[in-house]
C-alpha positions as CSV (number, residue, x, y, z in Angstrom):
1,M,3.7,-17.2,-11.7
2,R,0.6,-18.1,-9.8
3,L,-2.8,-16.7,-10.7
4,I,-5.5,-16.3,-8.0
5,R,-9.2,-15.8,-8.4
6,L,-11.5,-13.1,-7.0
7,K,-12.5,-15.0,-3.9
8,E,-8.8,-15.4,-2.8
9,V,-8.0,-11.8,-3.7
10,L,-10.9,-10.6,-1.5
11,H,-9.8,-12.9,1.3
12,K,-6.2,-12.0,1.1
13,T,-6.8,-8.2,1.0
14,G,-9.9,-8.0,3.2
15,L,-11.5,-5.7,0.7
16,S,-15.1,-5.8,-0.5
17,K,-15.8,-6.6,-4.1
18,A,-17.0,-3.0,-4.8
19,T,-13.9,-1.5,-3.1
20,L,-11.6,-3.8,-5.1
21,Y,-13.1,-2.8,-8.4
22,R,-13.1,0.9,-7.4
23,L,-9.4,0.6,-6.7
24,I,-8.7,-1.1,-10.0
25,Q,-10.7,1.6,-11.8
26,S,-8.7,4.4,-10.2
27,G,-5.4,2.5,-11.0
28,D,-4.6,1.9,-7.3
29,F,-4.8,-1.9,-7.5
30,P,-3.3,-4.3,-10.1
31,A,-5.7,-5.1,-12.9
32,S,-7.0,-8.6,-13.5
33,V,-6.0,-10.8,-16.3
34,S,-8.6,-12.5,-18.5
35,I,-7.9,-16.2,-18.4
36,A,-11.1,-17.4,-20.2
37,N,-14.2,-16.1,-21.8
38,R,-15.8,-15.2,-18.4
39,A,-13.0,-15.8,-16.0
40,V,-10.4,-13.4,-14.6
41,A,-7.5,-13.8,-12.2
42,W,-4.8,-11.7,-10.6
43,E,-1.0,-12.3,-10.4
44,E,-0.5,-13.3,-6.8
45,S,2.9,-11.5,-6.8
46,L,1.3,-8.2,-7.8
47,V,-1.3,-8.5,-5.1
48,D,1.4,-9.4,-2.5
49,E,3.4,-6.3,-3.6
50,W,0.3,-4.1,-3.2
51,L,-0.3,-5.5,0.3
52,I,3.4,-5.0,1.3
53,K,3.2,-1.4,0.0
54,K,0.1,-0.7,2.0
55,V,1.5,-2.1,5.2
56,S,4.8,-0.2,4.7
57,E,3.0,3.1,4.2
58,H,1.0,2.4,7.3
59,N,4.1,1.6,9.3
60,Y,5.9,4.7,8.0
61,K,3.0,7.0,9.0
62,R,2.8,5.4,12.4
63,E,6.5,5.7,13.0
64,Q,6.4,9.4,12.0
65,M,3.6,10.1,14.4
66,E,5.4,8.3,17.2
67,M,8.5,10.3,16.5
68,R,6.6,13.6,16.5
69,N,5.0,12.7,19.8
70,S,8.4,11.9,21.4
71,P,9.5,14.4,24.1
72,N,12.9,14.6,22.3
73,Y,11.5,15.6,18.9
74,V,12.8,18.8,17.4
75,E,10.9,20.5,14.5
76,P,13.1,20.5,11.3
77,R,13.1,24.3,11.2
78,Q,14.5,24.4,14.8
79,R,17.3,21.9,14.2
80,Y,20.9,23.1,14.1
81,N,22.7,22.6,10.8
82,P,26.5,23.1,11.1
83,F,26.8,23.2,7.3
84,A,24.2,26.0,6.8
85,R,25.5,29.4,6.0
86,C,24.5,32.1,8.4
């Protein structure tokens, strides 16, 4: 396990300090671990997982938008379902 300090977390995520602490307060970002009297750090693996989740969510939304904008897209309610009872 590797612990990273605030400066590296901010660099890695691209967040501001205020935004980072706001996300922690709302439970949307991993909390820090107290490593000394006045020092905290974050588990690097948890920060990496958070970043991967954010990128995955972004990619999923982008793919859904591209799919809906496709000329071949058919709305779900207009799709033919051979197993549906008429």
